[in-house]
MIROLO-10934 format. One record per atom (N, C-alpha, C): x, y, z; atom name; residue number from 1; residue in three letters; chain. Coordinates in steps of 0.02 Angstrom, whole numbers, plus 50000, padded with zeros to 5 digits. Atoms other than C-alpha are relative to their C-alpha. Layout:
REM residues N
R    east   north      up   atome   num   residu   chaine
R       X       Y       Z      CA   NUM      ALA        A
...
END
This chain:
REM residues 127
R    east   north      up   atome   num   residu   chaine
R   50036   49945   49970       N     1      MET        A
R   52022   53026   52089      CA     1      MET        A
R   49925   49986   49996       C     1      MET        A
R   50073   50009   49998       N     2      LYS        A
R   51840   53015   52143      CA     2      LYS        A
R   49967   50068   50005       C     2      LYS        A
R   50039   49938   49996       N     3      LYS        A
R   51713   53153   52115      CA     3      LYS        A
R   49928   49981   50012       C     3      LYS        A
R   50071   50011   49984       N     4      SER        A
R   51543   53145   52200      CA     4      SER        A
R   49958   50055   49968       C     4      SER        A
R   50042   49950   50033       N     5      ARG        A
R   51399   53231   52113      CA     5      ARG        A
R   49927   49981   50005       C     5      ARG        A
R   50073   50005   50005       N     6      ASN        A
R   51212   53257   52121      CA     6      ASN        A
R   49979   50047   49943       C     6      ASN        A
R   50018   49957   50057       N     7      PRO        A
R   51163   53320   51947      CA     7      PRO        A
R   49939   50043   50015       C     7      PRO        A
R   50054   49953   49988       N     8      LYS        A
R   51050   53471   51951      CA     8      LYS        A
R   49937   49984   49958       C     8      LYS        A
R   50057   50014   50044       N     9      ASN        A
R   50938   53400   51814      CA     9      ASN        A
R   49961   49937   50021       C     9      ASN        A
R   50040   50053   49971       N    10      ILE        A
R   50872   53257   51924      CA    10      ILE        A
R   49984   50017   50072       C    10      ILE        A
R   50021   49985   49932       N    11      HIS        A
R   50789   53252   52094      CA    11      HIS        A
R   50059   49993   50049       C    11      HIS        A
R   49948   50009   49951       N    12      PRO        A
R   50898   53273   52248      CA    12      PRO        A
R   49995   49931   50032       C    12      PRO        A
R   50003   50065   49967       N    13      PRO        A
R   50944   53113   52342      CA    13      PRO        A
R   49945   50000   50053       C    13      PRO        A
R   50055   50007   49952       N    14      LEU        A
R   50803   53048   52452      CA    14      LEU        A
R   50024   49989   50071       C    14      LEU        A
R   49971   50010   49933       N    15      ALA        A
R   50921   53013   52598      CA    15      ALA        A
R   50073   50021   49997       C    15      ALA        A
R   49931   49979   49993       N    16      ASN        A
R   51103   53030   52647      CA    16      ASN        A
R   50046   49960   49954       C    16      ASN        A
R   49958   50032   50051       N    17      TYR        A
R   51186   52971   52485      CA    17      TYR        A
R   50009   50048   49942       C    17      TYR        A
R   49992   49961   50061       N    18      VAL        A
R   51246   53040   52319      CA    18      VAL        A
R   49977   49957   49941       C    18      VAL        A
R   50022   50037   50059       N    19      HIS        A
R   51180   52993   52147      CA    19      HIS        A
R   50057   49966   49963       C    19      HIS        A
R   49946   50030   50039       N    20      GLN        A
R   51350   52960   52071      CA    20      GLN        A
R   50068   50019   50028       C    20      GLN        A
R   49930   49987   49986       N    21      ILE        A
R   51535   52947   52100      CA    21      ILE        A
R   50039   49981   49938       C    21      ILE        A
R   49959   50012   50060       N    22      GLU        A
R   51650   52965   51950      CA    22      GLU        A
R   50071   49985   50020       C    22      GLU        A
R   49931   50020   49986       N    23      ILE        A
R   51820   52880   51953      CA    23      ILE        A
R   50040   50009   49936       C    23      ILE        A
R   49962   49983   50061       N    24      ASN        A
R   51951   52945   51832      CA    24      ASN        A
R   50070   49970   49996       C    24      ASN        A
R   49932   50026   50001       N    25      ASN        A
R   52116   52863   51881      CA    25      ASN        A
R   50000   49926   50020       C    25      ASN        A
R   49994   50068   49973       N    26      PRO        A
R   52175   52686   51910      CA    26      PRO        A
R   50004   50003   50076       C    26      PRO        A
R   50005   49998   49927       N    27      MET        A
R   52133   52652   52091      CA    27      MET        A
R   49996   49929   50028       C    27      MET        A
R   50010   50063   49966       N    28      LYS        A
R   52126   52513   52218      CA    28      LYS        A
R   49925   49986   50001       C    28      LYS        A
R   50070   50021   50002       N    29      LEU        A
R   51962   52417   52201      CA    29      LEU        A
R   49992   49942   50049       C    29      LEU        A
R   50018   50055   49954       N    30      LEU        A
R   51887   52309   52340      CA    30      LEU        A
R   49926   49988   49993       C    30      LEU        A
R   50070   50019   50005       N    31      ILE        A
R   51725   52217   52310      CA    31      ILE        A
R   49987   49947   50053       C    31      ILE        A
R   50017   50048   49948       N    32      LEU        A
R   51647   52128   52458      CA    32      LEU        A
R   49942   49955   49978       C    32      LEU        A
R   50059   50042   50006       N    33      SER        A
R   51532   51980   52452      CA    33      SER        A
R   49947   50030   50045       C    33      SER        A
R   50053   49974   49958       N    34      GLY        A
R   51363   52019   52526      CA    34      GLY        A
R   50012   49985   50073       C    34      GLY        A
R   49988   50008   49928       N    35      GLN        A
R   51386   52048   52712      CA    35      GLN        A
R   49933   49994   50036       C    35      GLN        A
R   50062   50016   49966       N    36      ILE        A
R   51253   51978   52827      CA    36      ILE        A
R   50004   50016   50075       C    36      ILE        A
R   50004   49987   49928       N    37      GLY        A
R   51197   52002   53007      CA    37      GLY        A
R   50017   49941   50042       C    37      GLY        A
R   49976   50056   49960       N    38      MET        A
R   51295   51856   53077      CA    38      MET        A
R   50064   50022   50035       C    38      MET        A
R   49940   49979   49964       N    39      ASN        A
R   51423   51888   53214      CA    39      ASN        A
R   50053   49946   49997       C    39      ASN        A
R   49944   50047   50003       N    40      GLN        A
R   51590   51799   53241      CA    40      GLN        A
R   49984   49933   50031       C    40      GLN        A
R   50021   50063   49969       N    41      GLU        A
R   51505   51668   53349      CA    41      GLU        A
R   49948   49964   49957       C    41      GLU        A
R   50048   50027   50049       N    42      GLN        A
R   51394   51630   53197      CA    42      GLN        A
R   49928   50003   50024       C    42      GLN        A
R   50068   49989   49976       N    43      VAL        A
R   51239   51695   53286      CA    43      VAL        A
R   49967   50051   49954       C    43      VAL        A
R   50040   49954   50040       N    44      ILE        A
R   51105   51777   53179      CA    44      ILE        A
R   49941   50021   50043       C    44      ILE        A
R   50057   49978   49960       N    45      PRO        A
R   50987   51882   53285      CA    45      PRO        A
R   49936   50001   49959       C    45      PRO        A
R   50064   50000   50035       N    46      ASN        A
R   50803   51879   53241      CA    46      ASN        A
R   49980   50070   49978       C    46      ASN        A
R   50020   49931   50012       N    47      ASP        A
R   50789   52069   53239      CA    47      ASP        A
R   50036   50029   49938       C    47      ASP        A
R   49971   49971   50062       N    48      SER        A
R   50816   52157   53070      CA    48      SER        A
R   50050   50055   50015       C    48      SER        A
R   49955   49944   49984       N    49      VAL        A
R   50894   52311   53149      CA    49      VAL        A
R   50066   49974   50027       C    49      VAL        A
R   49938   50030   49975       N    50      GLU        A
R   51020   52204   53244      CA    50      GLU        A
R   50041   49970   49943       C    50      GLU        A
R   49964   50028   50058       N    51      GLN        A
R   51063   52112   53083      CA    51      GLN        A
R   50031   50056   49959       C    51      GLN        A
R   49975   49942   50037       N    52      TRP        A
R   51083   52281   52995      CA    52      TRP        A
R   50065   50025   50032       C    52      TRP        A
R   49941   49975   49965       N    53      GLU        A
R   51207   52339   53129      CA    53      GLU        A
R   50058   49951   49997       C    53      GLU        A
R   49946   50050   50005       N    54      ILE        A
R   51306   52176   53127      CA    54      ILE        A
R   50028   49998   49930       C    54      ILE        A
R   49976   50000   50069       N    55      ALA        A
R   51316   52177   52937      CA    55      ALA        A
R   50046   50060   49988       C    55      ALA        A
R   49957   49941   50007       N    56      LEU        A
R   51387   52355   52944      CA    56      LEU        A
R   50066   49990   50038       C    56      LEU        A
R   49938   50014   49963       N    57      ALA        A
R   51512   52301   53077      CA    57      ALA        A
R   50045   49952   49961       C    57      ALA        A
R   49962   50047   50041       N    58      ASN        A
R   51565   52157   52964      CA    58      ASN        A
R   50031   50036   49940       C    58      ASN        A
R   49973   49960   50055       N    59      ILE        A
R   51587   52280   52820      CA    59      ILE        A
R   50060   50040   50024       C    59      ILE        A
R   49945   49960   49973       N    60      LYS        A
R   51695   52392   52928      CA    60      LYS        A
R   50061   49956   50013       C    60      LYS        A
R   49945   50046   49987       N    61      ALA        A
R   51802   52243   52981      CA    61      ALA        A
R   50035   49979   49935       C    61      ALA        A
R   49972   50017   50065       N    62      ASN        A
R   51825   52192   52799      CA    62      ASN        A
R   50042   50057   49972       C    62      ASN        A
R   49966   49941   50026       N    63      ILE        A
R   51874   52368   52750      CA    63      ILE        A
R   50066   50011   50036       C    63      ILE        A
R   49939   49990   49961       N    64      GLU        A
R   51999   52384   52891      CA    64      GLU        A
R   50053   49947   49984       C    64      GLU        A
R   49954   50054   50018       N    65      ALA        A
R   52076   52215   52844      CA    65      ALA        A
R   50036   50015   49934       C    65      ALA        A
R   49971   49981   50064       N    66      ALA        A
R   52111   52289   52671      CA    66      ALA        A
R   50036   50068   50004       C    66      ALA        A
R   49968   49935   49989       N    67      ASN        A
R   52189   52447   52747      CA    67      ASN        A
R   49964   50057   49966       C    67      ASN        A
R   50042   49948   50027       N    68      LEU        A
R   52045   52553   52688      CA    68      LEU        A
R   49956   50029   50056       C    68      LEU        A
R   50044   49968   49951       N    69      GLU        A
R   51918   52664   52776      CA    69      GLU        A
R   49929   50003   49974       C    69      GLU        A
R   50071   49994   50019       N    70      VAL        A
R   51729   52682   52776      CA    70      VAL        A
R   49990   50055   49949       C    70      VAL        A
R   50007   49944   50047       N    71      THR        A
R   51752   52846   52684      CA    71      THR        A
R   50023   49982   49929       C    71      THR        A
R   49981   50023   50066       N    72      ASP        A
R   51823   52746   52537      CA    72      ASP        A
R   49942   49964   49965       C    72      ASP        A
R   50056   50035   50030       N    73      ILE        A
R   51655   52660   52508      CA    73      ILE        A
R   49970   50043   49944       C    73      ILE        A
R   50028   49965   50058       N    74      THR        A
R   51587   52706   52337      CA    74      THR        A
R   49927   49982   49989       C    74      THR        A
R   50068   50024   50016       N    75      LYS        A
R   51428   52600   52319      CA    75      LYS        A
R   49979   49948   50050       C    75      LYS        A
R   50029   50050   49956       N    76      MET        A
R   51316   52503   52438      CA    76      MET        A
R   49931   49981   49972       C    76      MET        A
R   50066   50024   50018       N    77      THR        A
R   51166   52396   52394      CA    77      THR        A
R   49974   49960   50060       C    77      THR        A
R   50031   50031   49942       N    78      PHE        A
R   51051   52345   52537      CA    78      PHE        A
R   49942   49956   49978       C    78      PHE        A
R   50055   50046   50013       N    79      TYR        A
R   50938   52193   52526      CA    79      TYR        A
R   49969   49983   50067       C    79      TYR        A
R   50035   50016   49937       N    80      VAL        A
R   50807   52172   52663      CA    80      VAL        A
R   49937   49962   49984       C    80      VAL        A
R   50062   50037   50009       N    81      VAL        A
R   50664   52050   52682      CA    81      VAL        A
R   49943   50028   50042       C    81      VAL        A
R   50048   49964   49959       N    82      GLU        A
R   50576   52157   52813      CA    82      GLU        A
R   50019   50074   49996       C    82      GLU        A
R   49982   49928   50001       N    83      PRO        A
R   50564   52346   52802      CA    83      PRO        A
R   50030   50021   50067       C    83      PRO        A
R   49972   49968   49941       N    84      ILE        A
R   50671   52443   52924      CA    84      ILE        A
R   49983   50074   49993       C    84      ILE        A
R   50023   49930   50002       N    85      GLU        A
R   50600   52614   52966      CA    85      GLU        A
R   50057   50045   49977       C    85      GLU        A
R   49948   49958   50031       N    86      SER        A
R   50693   52746   52866      CA    86      SER        A
R   50037   50043   50051       C    86      SER        A
R   49965   49958   49950       N    87      SER        A
R   50732   52854   53018      CA    87      SER        A
R   50051   49958   50039       C    87      SER        A
R   49953   50044   49965       N    88      ILE        A
R   50814   52704   53105      CA    88      ILE        A
R   50059   49984   49954       C    88      ILE        A
R   49946   50013   50048       N    89      ARG        A
R   50912   52657   52948      CA    89      ARG        A
R   50045   50061   49994       C    89      ARG        A
R   49962   49938   50009       N    90      GLY        A
R   50964   52837   52924      CA    90      GLY        A
R   50045   50016   50058       C    90      GLY        A
R   49961   49986   49940       N    91      SER        A
R   51022   52859   53103      CA    91      SER        A
R   50060   49954   50005       C    91      SER        A
R   49945   50048   49997       N    92      ILE        A
R   51127   52701   53098      CA    92      ILE        A
R   50052   50016   49946       C    92      ILE        A
R   49953   49984   50054       N    93      LEU        A
R   51202   52748   52929      CA    93      LEU        A
R   50037   50065   50012       C    93      LEU        A
R   49967   49936   49984       N    94      ASP        A
R   51237   52927   52985      CA    94      ASP        A
R   50058   49988   50048       C    94      ASP        A
R   49947   50016   49952       N    95      ASN        A
R   51336   52857   53131      CA    95      ASN        A
R   50056   49961   49967       C    95      ASN        A
R   49950   50041   50034       N    96      PHE        A
R   51425   52729   53021      CA    96      PHE        A
R   50044   50042   49954       C    96      PHE        A
R   49963   49963   50050       N    97      PHE        A
R   51475   52854   52887      CA    97      PHE        A
R   50031   50066   50025       C    97      PHE        A
R   49974   49937   49972       N    98      ALA        A
R   51505   53011   52993      CA    98      ALA        A
R   50012   50053   49946       C    98      ALA        A
R   49997   49948   50050       N    99      GLY        A
R   51470   53127   52847      CA    99      GLY        A
R   50016   49977   49929       C    99      GLY        A
R   49985   50027   50067       N   100      HIS        A
R   51527   53017   52701      CA   100      HIS        A
R   49934   49981   49966       C   100      HIS        A
R   50061   50016   50037       N   101      LYS        A
R   51395   52994   52565      CA   101      LYS        A
R   50016   49961   49937       C   101      LYS        A
R   49990   50041   50060       N   102      PRO        A
R   51418   52848   52445      CA   102      PRO        A
R   49936   49995   49960       C   102      PRO        A
R   50060   50018   50037       N   103      CYS        A
R   51298   52795   52310      CA   103      CYS        A
R   49967   49941   50036       C   103      CYS        A
R   50036   50053   49964       N   104      MET        A
R   51162   52681   52382      CA   104      MET        A
R   49938   49979   49963       C   104      MET        A
R   50063   50027   50023       N   105      THR        A
R   51020   52568   52330      CA   105      THR        A
R   49972   49956   50056       C   105      THR        A
R   50034   50037   49947       N   106      TYR        A
R   50893   52495   52453      CA   106      TYR        A
R   49944   49960   49968       C   106      TYR        A
R   50050   50044   50030       N   107      LEU        A
R   50789   52345   52400      CA   107      LEU        A
R   49966   49957   50053       C   107      LEU        A
R   50036   50048   49958       N   108      GLN        A
R   50653   52251   52492      CA   108      GLN        A
R   49983   49940   49955       C   108      GLN        A
R   50008   50060   50041       N   109      ILE        A
R   50652   52072   52427      CA   109      ILE        A
R   49962   49947   50039       C   109      ILE        A
R   50040   50053   49969       N   110      LYS        A
R   50556   51913   52464      CA   110      LYS        A
R   50042   49957   50049       C   110      LYS        A
R   49960   50044   49958       N   111      ALA        A
R   50699   51808   52536      CA   111      ALA        A
R   50074   50006   49983       C   111      ALA        A
R   49928   50007   50011       N   112      LEU        A
R   50887   51786   52555      CA   112      LEU        A
R   50017   49926   50002       C   112      LEU        A
R   49979   50070   50007       N   113      ALA        A
R   50989   51625   52545      CA   113      ALA        A
R   49983   49957   50060       C   113      ALA        A
R   50015   50036   49939       N   114      ASN        A
R   50953   51575   52725      CA   114      ASN        A
R   49937   50032   50030       C   114      ASN        A
R   50062   49970   49974       N   115      PRO        A
R   50777   51598   52800      CA   115      PRO        A
R   50011   50043   50062       C   115      PRO        A
R   49987   49959   49941       N   116      ALA        A
R   50854   51672   52959      CA   116      ALA        A
R   50026   50069   49982       C   116      ALA        A
R   49971   49936   50021       N   117      LEU        A
R   50936   51813   52860      CA   117      LEU        A
R   49946   50049   49979       C   117      LEU        A
R   50046   49947   50017       N   118      LYS        A
R   50841   51977   52848      CA   118      LYS        A
R   50035   50058   49966       C   118      LYS        A
R   49960   49945   50027       N   119      VAL        A
R   50982   52091   52788      CA   119      VAL        A
R   50062   49972   49965       C   119      VAL        A
R   49936   50013   50032       N   120      GLU        A
R   51123   52077   52662      CA   120      GLU        A
R   50021   50065   49965       C   120      GLU        A
R   49975   49937   50027       N   121      ILE        A
R   51233   52221   52604      CA   121      ILE        A
R   50060   49987   49955       C   121      ILE        A
R   49944   50003   50048       N   122      ASP        A
R   51345   52229   52449      CA   122      ASP        A
R   50036   50066   50001       C   122      ASP        A
R   49958   49940   49997       N   123      VAL        A
R   51489   52352   52447      CA   123      VAL        A
R   50053   49999   49946       C   123      VAL        A
R   49944   49989   50046       N   124      GLU        A
R   51610   52420   52317      CA   124      GLU        A
R   50040   50059   50027       C   124      GLU        A
R   49955   49949   49973       N   125      ILE        A
R   51760   52521   52371      CA   125      ILE        A
R   50054   50015   49949       C   125      ILE        A
R   49946   49977   50044       N   126      TYR        A
R   51878   52623   52262      CA   126      TYR        A
R   50042   50050   50039       C   126      TYR        A
R   49956   49950   49969       N   127      LYS        A
R   52029   52715   52327      CA   127      LYS        A
R   50060   50009   49955       C   127      LYS        A
END
């Protein structure tokens, strides 16, 4: 069983996420390697927002392959080398999650493993 919570003794979330998700029973666990903005043809677009959208599509494909759903996502960590405007990020994530609010961390870093990469997303899923 998962219970989402935003404790009243800390600030409210800054965007569309929750501060914590408590898991109390043995559940299915799926941990994905960092998903990047590379499509099936192994093309990496130069645009950060396009990479963001492709990485999310790759996450969804991984989840579906494990017979899970986006609403099972518990934690996401975003690594970006260029800032993506928060309203654009938020709009894309709102569409991706359709009301689901996992825990999230967003980090702007200096570089990823390949200089062409601008986005990488780590995901943990419990069901």
